[in-house]
C-alpha positions in Angstrom: -17.6 -2.6 -8.1 -14.2 -2.6 -6.2 -14.2 -1.7 -2.9 -11.1 -1.3 -0.9 -10.9 -1.2 3.1 -7.4 -0.5 4.9 -6.7 -1.2 8.4 -3.8 -1.6 10.8 -2.6 1.9 11.2 -1.6 3.2 14.4 1.1 5.1 16.4 4.7 3.7 17.1 8.0 4.9 18.3 10.9 5.0 15.6 12.3 1.7 14.9 9.0 0.0 15.5 6.8 -2.2 13.3 3.4 -2.1 11.9 1.2 -4.0 9.2 -1.2 -2.7 7.2 -4.0 -4.7 5.6 -6.1 -3.8 2.5 -9.1 -6.0 2.1 -10.5 -6.0 -1.6 -14.0 -6.9 -2.8 -15.0 -7.1 -6.6 -11.2 -7.3 -7.6 -9.9 -10.1 -10.0 -6.8 -11.0 -8.8 -5.9 -13.3 -11.7 -5.6 -10.9 -14.2 -1.8 -10.3 -15.1 -1.9 -6.4 -15.3 -4.0 -6.0 -12.0 -2.3 -4.3 -9.5 -2.6 -3.4 -6.0 -0.6 -0.8 -4.3 0.2 1.4 -1.3 0.7 5.4 -1.3 1.0 7.7 1.6 0.4 11.3 1.8 1.9 13.6 4.8 0.3 16.7 5.4 1.1 19.4 2.9 2.6 16.8 0.5 1.5 14.9 -2.6 0.7 11.5 -2.6 3.7 9.0 -3.2 3.9 5.5 -4.2 5.6 3.2 -1.7 5.0 -0.5 -2.9 2.8 -2.3 -5.4 2.3 -6.2 -6.3 0.7 -7.3 -9.5 -1.7 -9.9 -8.4 -1.6 -12.3 -11.2 2.2 -13.2 -10.6 3.2 -11.7 -7.5 5.7 -9.6 -8.7 6.6 -6.6 -6.3 8.1 -3.0 -6.6 9.2 -0.5 -3.8 10.0 3.1 -3.4 13.5 3.7 -2.8 13.0 5.2 0.6 11.1 2.2 1.9 13.2 -0.6 0.1 14.5 -3.2 2.8 12.2 -1.9 5.3 8.8 -2.3 4.1 7.4 -5.8 2.5 4.1 -6.2 0.3 2.4 -9.3 0.1 -0.9 -10.7 -0.8 -3.2 -13.5 0.4 -5.5 -14.2 -2.6 -7.6 -16.6 -0.5 -8.6 -13.6 1.6 -8.7 -11.2 -1.2 -6.1 -9.1 1.0 -3.0 -7.0 0.4 -0.5 -6.4 3.4 2.3 -3.9 3.9 4.7 -5.0 6.7 6.5 -1.8 7.8 9.6 -2.5 9.9 12.2 -0.1 11.4 9.6 3.0 10.8 11.4 6.3 10.9 9.5 9.6 11.9 9.4 10.5 8.0 7.2 7.5 7.3 4.4 9.5 9.2 1.5 9.8 6.6 -2.1 8.8 5.5 -1.6 5.2 3.9 -3.9 4.6 1.2 -4.4 1.2 -0.6 -5.0 1.7 -4.4 -6.3 -1.0 -7.1 -6.8 -1.4 -11.0 -5.8 -2.9 -14.1 -2.9 -0.6 -14.9 -0.8 0.0 -18.1 1.4 2.9 -16.8 3.5 3.3 -13.9 2.5 1.9 -10.5 4.0 5.1 -9.0 1.4 7.3 -10.6 -1.6 7.9 -8.9 -3.6 8.3 -12.1 -3.0 4.7 -13.0 -5.4 3.6 -10.2 -8.9 4.2 -10.2 -9.8 2.3 -6.9 -9.0 3.9 -3.5 -9.4 2.9 0.1 -10.3 5.5 2.7 -6.9 5.6 4.3 -5.3 4.7 7.5 -3.0 6.8 9.5 0.6 6.0 10.5 2.4 8.0 13.1 5.9 7.5 13.8 7.5 9.4 16.9 11.1 9.9 17.5 
């Protein structure tokens, strides 16, 4: 049974930084197609993919809106994935969710992931 627990959200001013953490249990990091991702959902909007890491080889993907500002990384010894967010903008305000699964389709699709955390709120003020 995979369990994901996010932490690290909060309120910052535009231009600030936050680091989110997602601690995973029951997830095998060595499988090549295993993927952990961060999604976000703003009020009244759909859930969108932000960044993903394939835990077997460490390869990463980013949404165009965050590329160059956000960095996803993993610590396999701690079974934890991080999302370092720099130069935050008010439009980054959302609930951020960690997701995990052995995926065959696009990392951007919510239906690719069967395991989700409870979410952590990020609020960026102008």
